[in-house]
N, C-alpha and C positions, 0 to 999 in steps of 0.2 A: 503494499499499499504506500503510496506517495504522500510526502508531507505537503502542508500548505505552501511551503516555500518552494518545493520542487515543481508544484502545479503552477504557481505564479511565474517561475522562471520559464517553463515551457510556453505559457500564454505570451510572455514578454518576447521570447525568441521568434515566435511565429509573426508578431506585429513588426518587430524590427530586428532583422537577423544580425547577428554579430559579425563584424568585419575584421578579417584577419589583417594585422598590420605587419609590413616587411620589417626587416632588421633596420633598414635605412630610415624608414619612417618613424620607427620607435627611437632611433638616435636624434632625429631632427626634433622630435617632441621632447625628448630628454634635455636637449641643448637649449631649447625654449624655455623649459623650466628652470634650468641653471642660470641663464642669462637674466630672466626676470626676477629670480630670487635674488640674485646679486644686485640688480637695480633697486629692488624694494629694500634690501638692507642698506644700501648706500643712502637712499633717501632717508630712511629711518635714522641713521646715524647723524645726519646733517640737522634734521628736524628736532631730534632729541637733544643735540647739543645746545640748539637755540632755546629748547623749552628748559633746560637746566639754567641757562643764562636768565631767562624770563623769571623763573621761579626764585632765583637768587635775588633778583630786584624786586620780587613781590608783585610783579605785573601779571595779575590773574587774567586780564583781558588778552594780553598777548599770549599767554599760556593756552588759553582756551582756543584762540585762532590758529595756533600751532598744532594743537590736537586734531582740529578740523582738517587743516591742511594735510596732516599725516594720513588721516582716514581717506581723504579725497585721493591723495597720491596712490595710496595703496590700491584703492578701488579702480582708478583709472589704469594703472600697470596690469592689474590682474584681467581687466577687461580686454586690453590690448594683447596680452599673452594668449587668452582664450580665442580671440578673433584669429591670431596668427596660427595657433594650433589647429583650429578648424579649417583653415586654408590648406595646411599640410595634409590633414586627414582627407580632405575632398580631392586633392591633387593625387593622392595616392590611391583613391578609390575609383 
């Protein structure tokens, strides 16, 4: 007897068959992950340094703005990464 998980996975695979990725495509996707992880880390370091300076001055408004900037940067870079990864997936398929 199949579990609910197995039944759900069967239904899912019927609706959207899984795509086998080549080693080259997997490497390209991994490279994009690596590049964007580095970009995100770099931006976080820069903004967190500014946040430390703002906190030392007691500038709560600047601190709040920097937090928003950090979140915005991360979201935009993640979106950019996913867009590029989707292009790689489509060109492979």
